[in-house]
C-alpha positions, 0 to 999 in steps of 0.5 A: 500500500503506497503512502498518500504523499507522492511527488511526481515530476511534470516530465513524468512519462506516460510509459511509467510503470505503476507504483505497485509494479515498481515495488514488486520489481524491487521486492523481487530483487531483494532489499539488499540492492540499492537500485533496480532496473525497471523494464517496460515491455521487456526493455530497460526504461527506469532505475528505481533506488529504494531502501529504508535509508533512502530519503524523500529529500535525497530524491527532491535534491536530485530532481533539483540538481538534474533540472539545473545540470541538464539545461545544457544540451551537452553537460559535463555531468549527466544527472538522471531525471527523477520522475516519481518519489513515493514511500510504502511501509517506511521504504522510500522509492525514487524512480528515475531516468535510466542513464546509459554509461560506464560504471566508475567502480573497479579499475576505472575508479582506481585509474582515475584516483591514481591520475588525480593523486599523481598530479602536483597539488598546490594550496 
């Protein structure tokens, strides 16, 4: 049962999954996950970030930053647009745009860290 306090972006897509479908997808993935790819007609369409430590404020902040950062048609950083924020039984769900891109974990992050640390730093 979804709580009454639901935030929706004015850009929320008509192809959005129902909130019950989002909850079920997250439940199937398990609550040890931080995010789940939501499929619509067998195609990945949205990310859902969820958990008992995820907050409504986090989703609203991301929505605000995305609105500012994504004005530039070629931004240096792409912030996924937030479509819906809701909660169910004290678990907050943030449904957002699926962003294609590379993950900075593992080797890529280590190489980036090494590059940054190997450069001279002046105060």
